[in-house]
C-alpha positions as CSV (number, residue, x, y, z in Angstrom):
1,M,57.5,31.9,80.5
2,Q,55.7,32.5,83.6
3,L,57.5,35.8,84.5
4,E,57.1,36.7,80.7
5,Q,53.6,36.0,80.8
6,Q,52.8,38.3,83.9
7,E,54.7,41.2,82.5
8,D,53.2,40.9,79.1
9,Q,49.7,40.7,80.6
10,A,50.8,43.9,82.9
11,Q,51.9,45.7,80.0
12,F,48.5,44.8,77.7
13,K,46.4,46.0,80.9
14,L,48.2,49.5,80.7
15,K,48.2,50.3,76.7
16,N,44.5,49.2,76.4
17,A,43.0,50.8,79.4
18,S,43.0,53.9,77.8
19,A,42.5,53.3,74.1
20,S,40.0,54.1,72.1
21,I,37.1,51.9,70.4
22,K,38.5,53.1,66.9
23,E,42.3,52.6,68.0
24,R,41.6,49.2,69.5
25,R,39.7,48.2,65.9
26,R,42.8,49.6,64.3
27,R,45.1,47.4,66.1
28,G,42.7,44.3,65.5
29,L,41.4,43.9,68.9
30,T,38.3,45.0,68.4
31,W,35.2,44.4,66.2
32,Y,32.7,47.4,66.7
33,P,29.6,47.6,66.0
34,V,28.4,43.8,66.1
35,T,24.8,42.5,66.5
36,I,23.6,39.4,67.7
37,T,22.6,37.4,64.7
38,Q,21.7,33.8,66.7
39,E,21.7,32.6,70.6
40,D,22.0,28.9,71.4
41,I,22.5,27.2,74.7
42,G,25.9,25.4,74.7
43,F,27.6,23.0,76.9
44,G,27.0,23.4,80.7
45,G,24.0,25.5,79.7
46,K,26.1,28.2,78.6
47,V,24.8,31.3,75.7
48,V,26.5,30.7,72.8
49,L,26.2,33.6,70.6
50,E,26.9,34.2,66.8
51,L,27.9,37.7,66.3
52,E,28.4,39.8,63.0
53,R,29.9,43.2,62.2
54,P,29.1,45.5,59.4
55,A,29.3,43.6,56.0
56,H,31.7,46.5,54.6
57,R,34.1,46.3,57.7
58,Q,37.3,44.7,56.1
59,D,39.7,45.6,58.9
60,L,42.3,43.3,59.6
61,H,42.0,41.7,62.9
62,L,43.4,39.1,65.7
63,F,40.4,37.0,66.3
64,Q,41.0,33.3,66.1
65,V,39.4,30.0,67.0
66,G,40.5,29.8,71.0
67,A,41.2,33.0,71.7
68,A,39.5,34.9,75.0
69,A,36.9,37.7,74.1
70,A,34.6,39.7,76.0
71,L,31.2,41.8,74.5
72,F,31.1,45.0,75.8
73,S,28.5,48.1,75.4
74,S,29.3,51.4,74.0
75,A,26.4,52.8,75.7
76,P,26.2,55.6,78.0
77,G,27.1,54.4,81.5
78,Y,28.6,51.4,80.4
79,S,32.4,52.8,79.7
80,G,35.1,52.9,81.6
81,P,37.7,50.0,83.0
82,D,34.8,48.9,85.3
83,R,32.5,48.7,82.8
84,P,30.3,45.1,82.4
85,V,31.4,42.7,79.9
86,V,30.2,39.2,79.1
87,S,33.7,36.9,78.7
88,G,34.0,34.0,76.7
89,V,35.9,32.0,74.0
90,V,35.8,32.7,70.1
91,T,35.0,28.9,69.1
92,R,34.3,30.4,64.9
93,V,35.4,32.6,62.5
94,R,34.2,33.6,59.5
95,R,35.0,36.7,57.7
96,N,32.4,39.2,59.1
97,K,30.8,36.8,61.8
98,L,32.4,35.0,64.7
99,V,30.7,32.5,67.3
100,L,31.6,33.5,71.2
101,A,30.9,30.6,73.9
102,T,30.1,32.7,76.6
103,T,30.5,32.1,80.5
104,K,27.2,32.6,81.2
105,E,23.8,30.7,81.4
106,A,21.7,34.3,80.7
107,L,22.5,37.6,79.1
108,P,22.2,40.6,81.1
109,D,19.9,43.2,80.1
110,W,22.4,45.5,79.0
111,V,22.9,42.9,76.0
112,R,19.8,42.9,75.3
113,D,19.3,46.7,75.0
114,G,22.5,47.1,73.2
115,S,21.6,44.7,70.3
116,T,18.5,46.6,69.5
117,L,18.1,49.0,66.8
118,N,18.4,52.5,68.9
119,G,22.2,52.4,69.4
120,S,24.7,54.9,68.4
121,S,26.7,53.0,65.9
122,P,26.1,53.1,62.4
123,N,23.9,49.7,62.2
124,G,22.3,50.8,65.4
125,S,23.8,48.1,67.7
126,T,26.2,49.7,70.7
127,L,27.9,46.4,71.4
128,G,31.2,45.3,70.5
129,I,33.6,42.7,71.0
130,D,37.4,42.9,72.4
131,L,40.0,40.6,72.7
132,T,41.3,40.2,76.2
133,F,44.9,39.2,76.9
134,D,46.1,36.5,74.8
135,E,46.1,33.5,77.2
136,V,46.2,30.9,74.0
137,S,49.8,31.6,72.8
138,Y,51.0,30.9,76.4
139,R,48.9,27.8,77.0
140,E,49.9,26.3,73.8
141,M,53.8,27.2,74.7
142,N,53.4,25.6,78.0
143,Q,51.8,22.5,76.8
144,A,54.2,22.3,74.2
145,L,57.2,22.8,76.8
146,S,55.5,20.2,79.0
147,A,55.1,17.7,76.1
148,V,59.1,17.9,75.5
149,M,59.9,17.4,79.0
150,A,57.7,14.2,79.5
151,A,59.2,13.0,76.0
152,H,60.4,9.7,76.6
153,G,61.6,6.8,73.9
154,N,59.5,8.7,70.8
155,R,60.9,11.1,67.8
156,L,60.0,14.2,69.9
157,A,62.4,12.7,72.6
158,E,65.1,12.1,70.1
159,L,64.5,15.5,68.2
160,R,64.9,17.5,71.7
161,D,68.3,15.8,72.7
162,V,69.7,16.4,69.3
163,L,68.7,20.1,69.4
164,L,70.0,20.1,72.9
165,G,73.4,18.8,72.0
166,A,72.8,15.4,74.0
167,R,72.8,13.3,71.2
168,Q,74.4,13.8,67.6
169,A,72.7,14.9,64.7
170,T,72.9,12.6,61.6
171,F,73.0,13.0,57.7
172,R,72.8,10.6,54.6
173,E,75.7,10.5,51.8
174,P,74.5,13.0,49.2
175,Q,73.7,11.5,46.1
176,A,74.4,13.0,42.6
177,D,70.6,13.1,42.0
178,D,69.6,14.9,45.1
179,L,69.0,17.9,43.6
180,F,66.1,18.1,40.9
181,Y,64.7,21.7,40.4
182,P,66.8,23.9,38.2
183,S,67.7,26.7,39.9
184,A,70.2,29.9,39.9
185,L,71.5,29.6,43.2
186,N,75.2,30.0,44.2
187,D,77.3,27.1,45.3
188,S,76.7,28.2,49.1
189,Q,72.9,28.3,48.2
190,L,72.9,25.3,46.6
191,A,75.2,23.3,49.5
192,A,72.4,24.6,52.0
193,V,69.6,23.3,50.1
194,R,71.5,20.0,49.6
195,H,72.3,19.7,53.6
196,V,68.6,20.2,54.4
197,V,67.9,17.4,51.7
198,T,70.4,15.1,53.6
199,A,69.2,15.9,57.1
200,Q,68.0,12.9,58.8
201,D,67.3,14.9,62.1
202,V,67.8,18.6,62.0
203,A,69.4,21.1,59.5
204,I,69.9,24.6,59.6
205,I,70.3,27.4,56.7
206,H,72.1,30.3,58.6
207,G,71.5,33.4,56.4
208,P,73.2,36.6,57.1
209,P,72.0,40.1,55.8
210,G,71.5,40.0,51.8
211,T,72.2,36.6,51.1
212,G,69.2,35.1,49.8
213,K,68.1,33.2,52.8
214,T,64.5,33.3,51.7
215,T,64.8,32.2,48.5
216,T,67.0,29.4,49.6
217,L,64.7,28.3,51.9
218,V,61.9,28.0,49.2
219,Q,64.1,26.1,47.1
220,A,64.8,23.5,50.2
221,I,61.0,23.1,50.4
222,L,60.6,22.7,46.7
223,E,63.0,19.9,47.2
224,T,61.8,18.4,49.9
225,I,58.1,18.2,48.5
226,R,59.4,16.3,45.9
227,R,60.2,13.6,48.1
228,E,57.6,14.2,51.0
229,R,53.3,14.6,50.6
230,R,53.0,17.4,52.8
231,V,55.3,19.5,54.7
232,L,54.5,22.5,57.8
233,V,56.1,25.7,56.9
234,C,56.1,28.2,60.0
235,A,57.7,31.2,61.2
236,P,57.2,33.8,64.2
237,S,55.4,36.6,62.6
238,N,52.3,36.7,60.2
239,T,54.8,38.8,57.7
240,A,57.7,36.0,57.4
241,V,54.6,33.2,57.1
242,D,52.9,35.6,54.5
243,L,56.1,35.9,52.2
244,L,57.2,32.2,52.1
245,T,53.4,31.6,51.3
246,E,53.8,34.1,48.5
247,K,57.3,32.8,47.1
248,L,55.4,29.4,47.5
249,A,52.6,30.3,45.4
250,E,54.7,31.8,42.9
251,R,56.5,28.6,42.0
252,G,53.5,26.9,41.6
253,V,53.4,24.8,45.1
254,N,50.1,24.1,46.1
255,V,50.1,26.0,49.7
256,I,47.7,26.7,52.3
257,R,48.0,29.2,54.8
258,L,46.2,29.1,58.3
259,G,45.4,31.7,60.5
260,N,44.7,35.7,58.9
261,P,47.0,37.3,56.2
262,S,48.6,40.1,57.9
263,R,49.2,41.4,54.2
264,V,46.0,41.8,52.2
265,S,46.8,40.4,48.3
266,D,44.4,38.1,46.1
267,L,47.5,36.0,45.7
268,L,47.5,35.5,49.5
269,L,43.8,35.5,49.8
270,Q,43.5,32.6,47.5
271,H,45.5,30.4,49.3
272,T,43.7,30.6,52.8
273,L,41.9,27.7,53.8
274,D,38.6,29.7,54.0
275,A,39.1,30.0,50.1
276,G,39.9,26.5,49.5
277,V,36.8,25.3,51.4
278,M,35.0,28.0,49.1
279,A,36.4,26.5,45.8
280,H,35.3,22.9,47.1
281,A,32.6,21.3,44.9
282,S,30.5,20.8,48.3
283,Y,30.6,24.5,49.3
284,A,27.2,25.2,47.4
285,K,25.5,22.5,49.1
286,M,26.9,23.6,52.4
287,H,25.7,27.3,51.9
288,A,22.1,26.3,50.6
289,M,22.0,24.3,54.2
290,R,23.1,27.1,55.9
291,Q,20.6,29.4,54.4
292,T,17.8,27.0,54.9
293,A,18.5,26.7,58.4
294,E,18.8,30.6,58.4
295,Q,15.0,30.7,57.1
296,H,13.5,28.3,59.5
297,R,15.3,30.1,62.3
298,E,13.6,33.5,61.2
299,A,10.7,31.9,60.5
300,A,10.1,30.3,64.1
301,S,10.8,34.0,65.7
302,E,8.0,35.6,63.3
303,R,5.4,37.3,65.5
304,V,1.8,35.8,65.0
305,R,-1.5,37.0,66.5
306,N,-3.0,33.5,67.4
307,F,-0.3,31.4,69.3
308,G,-2.2,28.1,69.9
309,F,-0.7,24.5,70.0
310,E,-0.4,24.2,66.1
311,E,1.5,27.3,65.8
312,R,3.7,26.2,69.0
313,Q,4.1,22.8,67.2
314,R,5.3,24.3,64.1
315,R,7.5,26.7,66.0
316,Q,9.2,23.6,67.8
317,W,9.6,22.1,64.3
318,L,11.6,24.7,62.4
319,K,14.0,25.2,65.7
320,D,14.6,21.5,65.4
321,E,15.0,21.1,61.4
322,A,17.3,24.8,61.8
323,R,19.3,23.0,64.5
324,T,19.6,19.5,62.0
325,L,20.7,21.7,58.8
326,R,23.5,23.5,61.1
327,Q,24.6,20.4,62.3
328,A,24.6,18.8,59.0
329,A,26.2,22.0,57.9
330,D,28.9,22.3,60.3
331,D,29.4,18.4,59.5
332,L,30.1,18.9,55.7
333,E,32.4,22.0,56.2
334,R,34.5,19.7,58.6
335,F,34.6,17.0,55.4
336,M,35.7,19.7,53.1
337,T,38.0,21.4,55.6
338,E,39.9,17.9,55.8
339,D,39.7,17.1,52.1
340,V,41.5,20.4,51.4
341,L,44.3,20.0,53.9
342,E,44.6,16.3,52.6
343,S,45.6,17.9,48.9
344,V,48.1,20.6,49.8
345,Q,51.6,20.2,49.6
346,V,52.6,22.9,52.2
347,I,50.7,24.2,55.2
348,T,52.0,27.5,56.2
349,C,51.4,29.3,59.9
350,T,52.6,31.1,62.7
351,L,54.5,28.8,65.4
352,V,51.1,29.0,67.7
353,G,49.0,28.5,64.6
354,A,50.8,25.0,64.5
355,S,48.2,24.4,67.4
356,H,45.1,25.1,65.2
357,R,42.6,22.5,65.1
358,Q,42.5,22.1,61.9
359,I,45.7,20.3,61.5
360,R,46.0,19.1,65.5
361,H,45.6,15.7,64.1
362,L,48.3,15.9,61.3
363,S,52.0,14.8,61.2
364,F,54.5,15.7,59.1
365,E,57.6,14.3,58.0
366,T,59.5,17.7,58.0
367,V,59.0,21.1,59.6
368,F,60.4,24.4,58.3
369,I,60.8,27.3,60.8
370,D,61.9,30.6,59.3
371,E,62.9,33.2,61.3
372,A,63.8,30.9,64.1
373,A,66.2,33.0,65.5
374,Q,63.3,35.5,66.3
375,A,61.2,32.6,67.9
376,L,61.1,32.2,71.3
377,E,62.1,28.5,72.2
378,P,58.5,27.7,73.5
379,G,56.8,28.5,70.4
380,C,59.2,26.8,68.6
381,W,58.2,23.2,70.1
382,I,54.8,23.2,69.5
383,P,55.1,22.6,65.3
384,I,58.5,20.7,66.3
385,A,56.3,18.1,68.3
386,K,54.3,17.5,64.7
387,G,57.6,16.8,62.7
388,Q,59.8,13.9,62.2
389,R,62.7,16.0,61.1
390,L,63.6,20.0,61.2
391,V,64.6,22.7,59.3
392,L,65.6,25.8,60.8
393,A,66.5,29.1,59.0
394,G,67.8,32.6,60.3
395,D,70.6,34.6,61.6
396,H,71.3,35.0,65.3
397,H,73.5,37.9,64.5
398,Q,70.4,39.7,63.8
399,L,67.3,41.0,66.3
400,P,66.5,38.4,69.1
401,P,63.4,37.5,70.0
402,T,61.2,40.0,72.0
403,V,61.2,39.5,75.6
404,K,58.8,41.8,77.6
405,S,60.2,40.7,81.2
406,E,63.8,41.6,81.7
407,K,63.7,39.0,84.3
408,A,62.9,36.1,82.3
409,A,65.4,37.4,79.3
410,R,68.4,37.3,82.2
411,E,67.2,33.6,83.0
412,G,67.3,32.5,79.7
413,L,64.2,33.0,77.6
414,R,66.1,35.1,75.2
415,E,68.5,32.7,74.0
416,T,67.1,30.6,71.2
417,L,66.5,26.8,70.0
418,F,68.8,28.2,66.8
419,E,71.6,29.5,69.0
420,K,71.2,26.6,71.2
421,C,71.9,24.2,68.3
422,I,74.3,26.1,66.1
423,Q,76.8,26.3,69.3
424,R,76.1,22.7,70.6
425,Q,76.0,21.3,67.1
426,P,78.0,23.7,64.4
427,H,77.6,20.8,62.1
428,T,74.1,21.1,61.3
429,A,74.6,24.6,59.9
430,R,75.5,25.9,56.2
431,M,76.2,29.5,56.1
432,L,75.1,31.7,53.0
433,K,78.0,33.6,51.9
434,V,77.5,35.8,49.1
435,Q,75.6,38.7,49.5
436,Y,73.3,40.6,46.7
437,R,72.3,43.9,48.8
438,M,75.4,46.1,49.9
439,H,78.3,47.7,48.8
440,A,81.8,45.7,49.8
441,H,82.7,48.6,52.3
442,I,79.2,48.4,53.7
443,M,79.3,44.6,54.0
444,G,83.2,44.8,55.5
445,F,82.8,45.6,59.1
446,S,79.6,43.1,59.4
447,S,81.6,40.1,57.6
448,E,84.6,40.9,60.0
449,K,82.7,41.1,63.0
450,F,80.0,38.7,63.0
451,Y,80.8,36.1,60.2
452,G,84.2,35.3,60.1
453,G,84.9,37.3,57.3
454,Q,83.3,34.9,54.8
455,L,80.8,36.9,53.2
456,V,81.7,38.2,49.7
457,A,79.7,40.9,47.8
458,H,78.0,39.5,44.5
459,A,79.8,41.4,41.5
460,S,76.5,43.2,41.2
461,V,76.5,45.4,44.3
462,R,80.4,45.0,45.2
463,D,81.1,48.4,43.6
464,A,77.2,49.8,43.6
465,D,77.7,53.2,45.4
466,L,75.8,56.2,45.2
467,A,78.1,57.6,42.3
468,A,77.0,54.2,40.0
469,Y,73.5,55.3,40.9
470,D,74.1,58.9,39.6
471,P,77.2,60.4,38.7
472,R,76.7,63.8,40.2
473,F,76.7,62.3,43.5
474,N,80.8,62.6,43.1
475,S,80.6,66.1,41.8
476,P,83.4,68.4,42.4
477,R,80.9,70.9,43.5
478,F,78.4,68.8,45.2
479,N,80.7,67.9,48.0
480,D,82.2,69.6,51.1
481,P,85.8,69.4,50.1
482,R,86.1,69.0,54.0
483,L,83.7,66.1,53.8
484,S,84.8,62.9,52.5
485,P,84.5,62.1,49.1
486,D,81.2,60.3,48.8
487,L,82.1,56.9,49.9
488,P,80.2,54.4,51.0
489,V,80.5,54.3,54.3
490,E,81.0,57.8,56.5
491,F,80.8,58.5,60.1
492,I,80.7,62.1,61.2
493,D,82.0,62.3,64.9
494,T,80.5,64.9,67.0
495,A,82.9,64.1,70.2
496,G,84.1,67.8,71.6
497,C,81.1,69.7,69.8
498,G,78.7,69.5,73.3
499,Y,76.1,67.8,71.4
500,Q,74.8,66.4,75.1
501,E,71.8,63.7,74.9
502,L,68.9,64.9,76.6
503,A,67.0,62.2,79.4
504,I,63.2,62.1,78.8
505,P,62.0,60.5,82.1
506,E,58.5,60.0,81.4
507,S,59.3,57.8,78.6
508,R,62.6,56.3,79.7
509,S,63.8,57.8,76.4
510,T,66.8,59.7,75.1
511,A,67.2,62.8,72.6
512,N,70.1,64.5,70.6
513,P,68.7,67.3,68.9
514,E,71.7,68.8,67.5
515,E,73.3,65.6,66.6
516,A,69.8,64.6,64.9
517,L,70.0,68.1,62.8
518,L,74.0,67.6,62.0
519,L,72.6,64.3,60.3
520,L,69.8,65.5,58.3
521,E,71.7,68.5,57.1
522,R,74.3,66.2,55.9
523,L,71.6,63.9,54.1
524,A,70.3,66.9,53.0
525,Q,73.1,68.1,51.3
526,L,74.2,64.7,49.8
527,L,70.8,65.1,47.9
528,G,70.0,69.0,47.4
529,Q,72.2,69.1,44.3
530,L,69.9,66.8,42.2
531,S,67.1,68.5,40.4
532,E,64.6,65.9,41.1
533,P,66.2,64.3,44.4
534,G,66.1,60.5,44.3
535,E,64.6,60.3,40.8
536,P,66.7,57.8,38.5
537,T,68.4,59.1,35.9
538,E,67.9,56.0,33.9
539,P,64.3,55.1,32.9
540,D,64.3,51.4,33.8
541,Q,65.8,52.5,37.3
542,R,63.9,52.6,40.5
543,P,63.8,55.5,42.5
544,L,66.2,56.1,45.6
545,T,65.1,55.4,49.1
546,I,66.2,56.7,52.5
547,G,66.3,55.0,55.9
548,V,66.9,57.4,58.7
549,I,67.2,55.2,62.0
550,A,67.4,55.9,65.5
551,P,67.7,54.0,68.4
552,Y,65.7,56.1,71.0
553,R,61.7,56.9,70.3
554,A,62.4,60.4,71.6
555,Q,65.2,61.0,69.0
556,I,62.5,59.6,66.4
557,N,60.3,62.0,67.0
558,Y,62.5,65.0,66.8
559,L,63.8,63.7,63.4
560,K,60.2,63.5,62.2
561,D,59.8,67.2,63.1
562,A,63.0,68.6,61.8
563,I,62.4,66.6,58.4
564,E,59.4,69.1,58.0
565,D,61.5,72.1,58.0
566,S,63.9,70.6,55.3
567,A,62.4,71.0,51.8
568,V,64.3,68.3,50.0
569,L,63.6,65.7,52.8
570,N,60.3,66.2,53.5
571,D,59.2,66.0,50.0
572,L,60.7,62.5,49.9
573,L,59.1,61.7,53.5
574,L,55.6,62.4,51.9
575,Q,56.6,60.6,48.4
576,R,57.3,57.6,51.2
577,R,60.9,57.3,49.9
578,L,62.2,58.4,53.0
579,S,61.3,56.5,56.5
580,V,62.4,57.2,59.9
581,G,62.1,54.7,62.5
582,T,63.9,52.3,65.2
583,V,65.8,49.2,63.9
584,D,63.3,46.9,64.7
585,S,60.8,48.5,62.4
586,F,63.7,48.0,59.3
587,Q,64.0,44.4,59.9
588,G,63.8,42.8,56.7
589,Q,64.2,45.9,54.8
590,E,66.5,47.8,53.0
591,R,67.5,51.0,51.7
592,D,69.8,52.8,49.2
593,I,70.9,55.3,52.0
594,I,70.6,54.6,55.6
595,A,71.5,57.1,58.1
596,I,71.8,56.5,61.7
597,T,72.0,59.0,64.6
598,L,73.6,57.0,67.6
599,T,72.1,59.5,69.9
600,R,73.9,58.6,73.0
601,S,76.7,61.5,74.8
602,N,77.3,61.7,77.9
603,T,80.5,62.0,80.4
604,Q,80.0,58.6,81.9
605,G,80.2,56.6,78.9
606,E,76.5,54.8,79.0
607,I,75.0,54.0,75.6
608,G,72.0,51.7,77.3
609,F,70.9,49.6,74.8
610,L,73.7,50.4,72.2
611,S,75.2,47.5,73.6
612,D,73.3,44.8,71.6
613,I,75.5,44.9,69.1
614,R,73.0,42.5,66.7
615,R,70.8,45.6,66.5
616,M,73.5,47.7,65.1
617,N,74.6,44.6,62.9
618,V,70.8,44.8,61.4
619,G,70.6,48.7,61.3
620,M,73.8,48.9,59.3
621,T,73.3,46.2,56.8
622,R,70.2,47.9,55.7
623,A,72.4,50.2,53.5
624,R,72.5,49.5,49.7
625,R,74.7,52.3,48.7
626,K,75.5,54.5,51.8
627,L,76.0,54.0,55.3
628,L,76.1,57.7,57.1
629,L,76.7,57.3,60.9
630,V,76.7,60.3,63.3
631,G,77.9,59.9,66.6
632,D,80.3,60.8,69.4
633,S,83.3,58.8,69.7
634,S,83.8,60.0,73.4
635,T,81.1,58.1,74.7
636,L,80.7,55.4,72.3
637,C,84.0,53.6,72.2
638,R,83.9,52.8,75.6
639,H,82.3,49.8,74.2
640,P,85.0,47.6,72.1
641,F,82.8,47.2,69.4
642,F,82.4,50.9,68.1
643,G,85.7,51.2,68.9
644,E,86.6,48.7,65.7
645,L,83.9,50.3,64.3
646,L,85.5,53.6,64.0
647,A,89.0,51.8,63.3
648,Y,87.0,50.1,60.2
649,V,85.3,53.3,59.4
650,K,89.2,55.0,59.1
651,G,90.5,52.5,57.2
652,V,87.9,52.9,54.0
653,G,88.6,57.0,54.4
654,G,85.2,57.8,55.8
655,Y,85.9,59.4,59.3
656,R,85.2,63.0,60.2
657,M,85.2,65.0,62.9
658,A,82.2,67.3,62.8
659,L,84.3,70.3,64.2
660,E,86.3,70.2,61.0
661,L,83.1,70.5,58.9
662,S,81.5,74.0,57.6
663,R,77.9,73.5,59.7
664,E,77.2,76.9,57.8
665,K,78.1,75.5,54.6
666,I,75.9,72.3,55.2
667,A,72.9,74.4,56.3
668,A,73.3,76.4,53.2
669,H,72.3,73.4,50.8
670,T,69.1,73.2,52.9
671,Q,67.9,76.6,52.0
């Protein structure tokens, strides 16, 4: 963890040193402009500031209680890496206001000057506030690790020993009435829900791509809250937390989302803690107290001609009264918050969000962690310490957690708690076996290689290729006879074509322009014969979607430039029906057509991080109807995974040599 923190801090400084205020604001790292609306003296004589951004500024942001932040000025002479700042900690965040407890006993002149109405920003202020490096997450993870290591003779010690394999996980005997809520789950999904209900220590829902993991997890939560007063539901990413919050709310669950939702929707916003407090019966009283306190503060600051003893006394009374009212309002807000949290069935948050001051004192019988196979182990221990039993959901054959320090990764930080438990106590896991996304041929290789051949394609997708979407995809005039008939899986082998990769040393990236063009030409040829590419033939059918994946940023940039030269593909890009990105950007998503350029082509047989076969598993299983792969077998097949992949593609009839194809004819389709 220390290695990771050091590397993360170094990258943060490098990334933000040259970023503009506008860019930092877009990333959620900056509020600008801000004005000082209140100034107090806090603990130890340090200045406490209330800062406000313009009411129209509704950008999403990453500010939260406990985050380190720094006040800065954009005025001439105060920019650059050595600009003066006032550092502190965020102690309150409320929409467009936050409170910063600073480390200063007096504010420097540039802060006073920047808060006056003579600046260059829209509201006159030249002040802004930046989030500084996120020490909070690391502090909470380190505290959680310390607590777990020190645990002895308590429930946390027992859960630690179960999860790490030193103690056997136990389950009670299932009962006929275990499941109450009606559902349309399949047999493996129902088995997973029963497994969760009967678990006494830990249960794992193993959800391969397209098998309905989220649906199953929501059903398991519904069954659990029938027996328990309140549960905690976490995930490492805000997006996953938002999705679970939405799904639970749709099922009528009383759910509160802690933290800032990453996707703004009315459904999500009404389930935030702020919304719960605003709907409380005492909210109007608290609001009136704060308004009166503000009026008293303003009155105490008014300029008068005659400033004598009586005026001094009056001002002191107004200040004291304002302070008393603010304190009473704060106490009432704490009461309302506790009242809201007391009545909810589910609290959702990120892993680090489980340390939120509003729920620090709460404990839960069951803690659920989604995307657990993408979560750093230290982060998982934060919510686990608050529970009596644990449910993990995820898939350790998909993307691993992001670890920025290679040394930390090599020394074990990339190995997740999910993996440790499923390897050491396999009986704790139930795998979902019916997938609802892919054609059976797209699913086949992934099923054999990663899931023991146990996946089954549901009847609704088993034969759902492009021809099932639009019969013209199988038209004799549509396909070049030397190309495969439009099979769901196709691999175009560039071996012998001389398509050599190009290394970009400055960015440590790689491109292969000719391979990229071949892939785009094949895509354009597939779509070019349709009068309206991607338009559904049936009124209730959704438009065709395409994803283009490359493992390297340089290749992605080349693809994006080249797409502009193809009328067919560029139209789809503008309509947002075609997207280009890395595997990571497609995690949790799906497209009708997925086209992957494998990029690497060299005489040394070096394939870089293509050797992370979990990423390939994610990339290939994003496809619903068509998976198109383009690569150099002479380079790729030095790795056994790609040798097996090619053998599979040949077995389903989708393998073609690029040398056999008429490049001129394919190109003609793009004209």
